[in-house]
C-alpha positions in Angstrom: 22.2 -13.7 -15.1 23.4 -13.5 -11.5 27.1 -14.5 -12.4 26.5 -12.1 -14.9 25.9 -9.6 -12.2 27.8 -10.3 -10.2 31.0 -10.1 -12.7 29.7 -7.0 -13.4 29.9 -5.4 -9.7 33.6 -6.7 -9.2 35.0 -5.3 -12.3 33.2 -2.3 -11.5 34.5 -1.8 -8.0 37.5 -2.7 -8.9 40.5 -0.3 -9.0 41.8 -1.5 -12.5 38.9 -2.1 -13.8 37.6 -1.1 -17.7 33.9 0.2 -18.6 33.5 -2.2 -21.0 34.0 -5.3 -19.1 31.2 -3.9 -17.3 29.2 -3.0 -19.6 29.9 -6.7 -21.4 28.7 -8.7 -18.7 25.7 -6.2 -17.9 24.6 -6.6 -21.7 24.3 -10.4 -21.8 22.9 -10.1 -18.7 19.9 -7.9 -19.6 19.3 -9.6 -22.8 19.4 -13.8 -20.2 17.4 -12.5 -17.5 14.5 -11.0 -20.4 14.5 -14.5 -21.4 14.9 -16.0 -18.3 11.6 -14.2 -16.5 9.9 -14.4 -19.6 10.0 -18.7 -19.8 9.8 -18.5 -15.7 6.5 -16.8 -15.1 4.8 -18.2 -18.4 6.0 -21.8 -16.4 4.9 -20.6 -13.1 1.1 -19.6 -14.6 0.7 -22.7 -16.0 2.4 -24.9 -12.5 -0.3 -22.9 -10.7 -3.5 -23.4 -12.8 -2.6 -27.3 -13.7 0.1 -28.8 -10.8 1.1 -31.4 -13.2 5.2 -30.7 -13.5 7.3 -33.5 -12.6 10.2 -30.4 -12.2 8.3 -28.5 -9.1 11.4 -27.4 -7.4 13.6 -26.7 -10.6 10.0 -24.0 -10.5 10.0 -23.0 -7.5 13.7 -22.6 -7.2 12.2 -19.7 -10.4 10.3 -18.5 -8.0 12.9 -17.2 -5.9 14.9 -16.3 -8.2 12.1 -13.8 -9.7 11.9 -12.5 -6.1 15.6 -11.5 -6.3 16.0 -10.5 -9.3 13.4 -8.1 -8.2 14.8 -6.4 -6.0 18.0 -6.2 -8.0 15.3 -4.1 -10.5 14.4 -2.6 -7.7 17.7 -1.0 -6.7 18.4 -0.5 -10.7 15.0 1.5 -10.1 15.6 4.0 -7.6 18.8 5.1 -8.9 16.9 5.8 -11.3 14.6 8.1 -9.3 11.7 5.4 -9.0 9.5 5.9 -6.1 6.9 4.3 -4.1 5.3 5.7 -6.3 5.5 4.3 -9.2 4.1 0.8 -9.6 7.7 -0.5 -10.7 8.8 -0.2 -6.9 6.4 -2.5 -5.6 7.8 -5.8 -7.8 9.3 -7.4 -6.3 7.0 -7.6 -3.3 4.2 -9.2 -5.9 7.3 -12.0 -6.5 7.9 -12.6 -2.7 4.0 -13.3 -2.6 4.7 -15.4 -5.2 7.4 -17.5 -4.2 5.0 -18.4 -0.7 2.2 -19.2 -3.1 4.5 -21.6 -5.9 4.6 -23.3 -2.3 1.5 -23.2 -0.5 0.1 -24.6 -3.7 2.5 -27.9 -3.8 1.9 -28.9 0.6 -2.0 -28.8 0.1 -1.6 -30.7 -3.3 0.3 -33.3 -1.1 3.4 -33.2 -3.3 6.5 -34.0 -1.7 9.2 -30.7 -1.2 12.6 -31.1 -1.7 14.0 -30.4 1.7 15.8 -28.2 1.1 12.4 -26.0 0.6 11.1 -27.0 3.4 13.5 -25.0 5.4 14.6 -22.2 2.7 11.1 -20.8 1.6 9.0 -18.4 3.0 6.5 -20.2 5.3 3.0 -19.2 7.2 4.9 -20.0 10.6 8.0 -18.8 11.2 10.1 -21.3 12.1 12.9 -21.6 15.1 16.3 -22.8 15.1 19.9 -22.0 17.3 21.9 -18.4 15.8 23.6 -19.7 12.7 27.1 -18.8 14.4 28.4 -17.0 10.9 25.2 -15.2 11.5 26.6 -13.5 15.3 28.5 -10.5 14.0 25.2 -9.6 12.5 24.1 -8.8 15.6 26.3 -6.7 16.5 26.4 -3.6 14.3 24.0 -0.9 15.2 21.4 -1.0 13.7 20.6 -4.1 15.1 21.2 -2.7 18.8 18.6 -0.1 17.6 15.6 -2.4 16.4 15.7 -4.2 19.7 15.8 -0.9 22.1 13.0 0.5 20.3 10.6 -2.2 18.9 8.2 -2.0 22.3 7.9 1.5 21.7 7.2 1.5 17.9 4.9 -1.3 18.1 3.2 -0.5 21.3 2.8 3.7 19.5 1.3 1.2 15.9 -1.1 0.1 18.3 -2.3 2.3 20.3 -3.2 4.9 17.0 -4.8 2.1 14.7 -7.3 1.5 18.3 -7.2 5.3 18.5 -7.5 6.9 14.9 -7.0 4.0 12.0 -10.7 2.4 13.9 -12.9 5.2 11.1 -11.2 3.7 8.1 -13.3 0.5 8.9 -13.5 -2.8 10.2 -12.0 -4.1 7.3 -9.2 -1.9 6.9 -8.5 -1.9 10.4 -8.1 -6.1 10.5 -5.6 -5.9 8.2 -3.8 -3.1 9.4 -3.5 -5.2 12.9 -2.5 -8.5 10.9 -0.1 -6.8 9.4 1.0 -5.0 12.5 0.7 -7.6 14.5 2.7 -10.1 12.2 5.7 -6.5 12.0 6.2 -7.5 16.2 5.8 -11.5 15.8 9.3 -10.8 12.8 10.7 -8.4 14.7 10.9 -10.4 17.9 12.3 -13.9 16.1 14.7 -11.3 14.8 15.8 -9.9 18.2 16.1 -13.2 19.8 19.1 -14.3 17.7 17.3 -18.0 16.8 16.8 -18.1 13.3 18.5 -19.8 10.4 18.3 -17.0 8.0 18.0 -12.9 8.7 16.8 -12.4 5.7 14.4 -15.0 5.0 12.9 -14.0 8.2 12.7 -10.6 7.5 10.8 -11.4 3.9 7.9 -13.5 5.4 6.2 -10.4 6.7 5.5 -8.9 3.1 5.1 -12.5 2.4 2.3 -12.9 4.4 0.8 -9.5 5.6 -3.2 -9.7 3.6 -3.8 -9.0 0.9 -6.2 -6.5 1.8 -3.0 -4.5 3.5 -1.4 -5.0 -0.4 -4.5 -3.3 -1.4 -3.6 -0.3 0.6 0.2 0.3 -0.1 -1.2 0.3 -3.8 -3.3 2.9 -3.3 -0.6 5.0 -0.9 -2.6 4.3 2.3 -1.1 6.4 5.2 -1.5 4.2 7.6 0.0 1.5 5.3 3.0 3.6 4.5 3.7 4.1 8.7 3.8 0.3 8.7 6.0 -0.3 6.1 8.3 1.7 6.7 8.6 0.4 10.1 9.5 -3.6 8.3 11.7 -1.5 6.2 14.1 -1.1 9.3 14.2 -4.5 9.1 15.9 -4.3 5.7 18.0 -2.2 6.6 19.7 -5.0 8.3 20.7 -6.7 5.4 21.6 -3.4 3.2 24.5 -5.3 3.0 23.3 -7.6 0.2 24.0 -6.5 -2.9 20.1 -6.4 -4.5 19.1 -5.1 -1.4 21.2 -2.2 -0.8 19.8 1.0 0.2 16.3 -0.3 -0.4 15.3 0.1 3.1 16.8 3.6 3.7 15.6 4.7 0.9 12.5 3.8 1.2 11.9 5.6 4.4 13.5 8.8 3.0 10.8 8.4 -0.5 8.0 8.1 3.5 9.2 11.2 5.1 9.4 13.0 2.4 5.9 12.4 1.1 5.0 12.8 4.6 6.3 15.7 5.9 3.5 17.9 5.5 1.4 15.3 7.6 -0.8 15.7 10.5 1.2 15.7 14.1 0.2 11.9 14.8 1.2 10.6 11.3 5.1 12.4 11.6 5.0 11.2 15.1 4.9 7.0 14.5 8.2 8.0 11.8 10.3 9.2 14.9 12.4 5.7 14.6 12.0 4.7 10.9 13.6 8.1 11.0 16.2 7.5 13.3 17.6 5.2 12.1 18.7 7.2 9.1 21.5 8.4 11.7 22.8 5.1 12.7 25.3 3.8 10.5 25.8 1.3 7.1 27.1 -2.0 8.4 30.4 -3.1 7.1 30.3 -5.5 4.7 31.7 -8.9 6.8 28.7 -8.4 8.9 25.7 -10.1 6.9 24.8 -13.3 6.5 
C-alpha cells in the first residue's frame, strides 16, 4: 500500500503527470489499505490476548506499518480541515503506542525476537549509538539548531510552571505532567547529542512511553498537556520532509497557538518557543535521515 501511495505522490509531483494515474493508484491503495487495517487489527488483538502465534515477527511489522499509516492518514485529515479537537487527529498516537505494547508483550512472554526488531522498535529505554553518517546533514538545518539552542530554556520553563501553577491539578495529573516533561527532556537531549541510530524513532519514544494519564489529558484537551505536546511537535518539525509526516509539527503548533490565543499570559508565554520555530525554514529533502 505504501508503494502504491509513493507512486501516486511521484506522479503528482511530475511536471507531466496525469491525474488519472494518481486517481488509479490512490483508489488501489485505499482498497488494499482497508483490508490490511481490518485484518491486522484482528491479528494483533488475538496476538496480544493469547500470544500463541508462530508469526510474531510479521505481526510486529504490521503494528509498525499501522503506525506509519496512522501518520499518513492524519496528513490527509489535516488537509481536509481536521484539527486537534477531532478524535481522528489522535489515531496515530494510539497506533504508535500499540507498537510498544506488542513488542513489550513478546519480550515479557520470553519469546525470541528477531534482531532487527531489537534495534528497530521503540523500547522504554533509549539506546545510544554512534551517529549514522547518512544522518549528519539533518543536524545542519536551522530547525535542529533552534531546538538545540533553546531546549534548556523551554524545559526549565515547563518544569517551573509545573511546580508553580500546575500542581493545583492534583497529585496524579501533576505526576503525569512531570513524567511527560522529564521524558521530553531526555528525548530532546538524546537528539541534540547526535548519538542515535534513527532520528524519527527517537522522537517517537516520547508518545510511545508517556503515561496513560497524560494521554487522557491530551484527549480531554487539557491546556497544560497541549502545551507540553506543542514542545514535542517542535521535534516533529525536524522530520517534516518525510511524506507521511509532512507539516504535522507546524500544523499542530499553529492549531494550539490558535486555541490559546486568548489564554492567560502564563500559557501564552510557554508557547514562545514552539511559535518561533514556525519562522524557521523547512528542511531540504536531502537532509532527511
